[in-house]
C-alpha positions in Angstrom: 5.6 5.6 17.7 3.6 3.0 15.9 3.3 1.5 12.4 2.0 2.8 9.2 0.1 0.3 7.0 0.2 0.8 3.2 -2.3 -0.7 0.8 -1.9 -1.2 -3.0 -5.6 -2.0 -3.7 -6.3 -4.2 -6.7 -9.4 -5.7 -8.2 -8.4 -9.3 -7.5 -5.5 -9.0 -5.0 -4.1 -6.3 -2.8 -0.5 -5.8 -1.7 0.3 -4.6 1.8 3.4 -3.1 3.4 4.1 -1.9 6.9 6.7 0.4 8.5 8.8 -0.5 11.5 7.7 1.2 14.7 10.2 4.0 14.3 8.7 4.6 10.8 12.1 4.5 9.1 11.8 1.4 6.9 9.0 0.1 4.7 8.7 -3.7 4.5 6.5 -5.8 2.4 3.9 -7.5 4.5 1.8 -9.8 2.3 -0.7 -10.0 -0.5 -4.3 -10.9 0.1 -7.3 -11.6 -2.1 -9.1 -8.2 -2.2 -12.4 -9.8 -1.0 -10.5 -10.7 2.3 -8.8 -7.3 2.7 -11.1 -5.7 5.2 -11.0 -8.7 7.5 -7.2 -8.9 7.2 -6.8 -5.2 8.0 -9.1 -5.4 11.0 -7.2 -8.4 12.3 -3.8 -6.7 11.8 -4.9 -3.5 13.5 -6.2 -5.6 16.4 -2.7 -7.2 16.8 -0.4 -4.3 16.0 -0.3 -0.6 16.9 -1.1 1.1 13.6 -1.3 4.9 13.6 -2.1 5.6 10.0 -3.2 3.8 6.8 -2.0 5.0 3.4 -3.6 3.7 0.2 -2.5 4.1 -3.3 -4.3 6.8 -5.3 -4.9 5.4 -8.8 -4.3 8.3 -11.3 -3.8 8.1 -15.0 -1.2 10.1 -16.8 -3.7 12.9 -17.5 -4.2 13.2 -13.7 -7.8 11.7 -13.8 -8.6 8.8 -11.5 -8.5 5.3 -13.0 -11.4 2.9 -13.0 -10.1 1.3 -9.8 -11.0 4.4 -7.8 -14.7 3.3 -7.9 -13.7 0.2 -5.9 -11.2 2.0 -3.6 -13.6 4.7 -2.3 -16.2 2.4 -0.8 -13.4 0.4 0.8 -11.9 3.5 2.3 -15.3 4.6 3.6 -15.7 1.2 5.2 -12.3 1.5 6.9 -13.1 5.0 8.2 -16.4 3.7 9.7 -14.7 0.8 11.4 -11.5 2.4 12.4 -12.4 6.1 13.0 -9.3 6.6 15.2 -6.9 5.8 12.4 -6.4 8.4 9.6 -6.5 7.1 6.1 -4.5 9.0 3.5 -4.1 8.6 -0.3 -0.7 8.5 -1.9 -0.1 8.8 -5.7 0.6 5.3 -7.0 1.5 6.2 -10.6 4.5 4.2 -11.8 4.7 1.9 -8.7 4.2 -1.2 -10.7 6.9 -0.2 -13.1 9.2 0.6 -10.2 8.3 -2.7 -8.6 9.3 -4.6 -11.8 12.5 -2.6 -12.1 13.3 -3.3 -8.4 12.8 -7.0 -9.0 15.0 -6.9 -12.0 17.7 -5.0 -10.2 17.6 -7.5 -7.4 18.4 -10.2 -9.8 15.1 -12.1 -9.6 14.6 -14.7 -12.3 12.0 -14.0 -15.0 9.6 -16.5 -13.5 9.8 -14.7 -10.1 9.3 -11.3 -11.7 6.0 -12.6 -13.2 4.6 -13.3 -9.7 1.9 -10.7 -9.6 1.4 -11.0 -5.9 5.0 -10.1 -5.3 4.7 -7.1 -7.6 1.7 -5.9 -5.6 3.5 -6.3 -2.3 6.6 -4.4 -3.6 4.2 -1.7 -5.0 2.7 -1.3 -1.5 6.2 -1.0 -0.1 7.1 1.7 -2.7 3.9 3.6 -1.8 4.8 3.4 1.9 8.4 4.5 1.4 7.3 7.4 -0.8 4.8 8.5 1.9 7.4 8.3 4.7 10.0 10.2 2.6 7.4 12.9 1.9 6.6 13.2 5.7 10.3 13.4 6.5 10.7 16.5 4.3 7.5 18.1 5.7 9.0 17.9 9.2 12.4 19.5 8.2 
């Protein structure tokens, strides 16, 4: 098996997470400035065996796409052109930031650490990936 790369795409910075090769555990990878994201992904895929990329689907509570979708779609098209052998899938990202903050609080992080937006983005990507892997597990049962 190979890894799954997850992306929590943001206007300024983007959180990334990756699975282990057995696709059992989601781990935070890093946060990168969004304008460097494509180069980072291309470099990462060149070094690691990635079988799939999942990206957070920004929906509002009324199920409509948020304004960020206008930035995500061109990025996904660019990924698909450059990496046609790697499928890209969307995963609902509603509540991931709230869940990331709660995770940080439950982990006992100090208030200053919980205000680290880059860490929130990385944890959000990890939650997106874990959600995707759990959904796949149930599809295969």
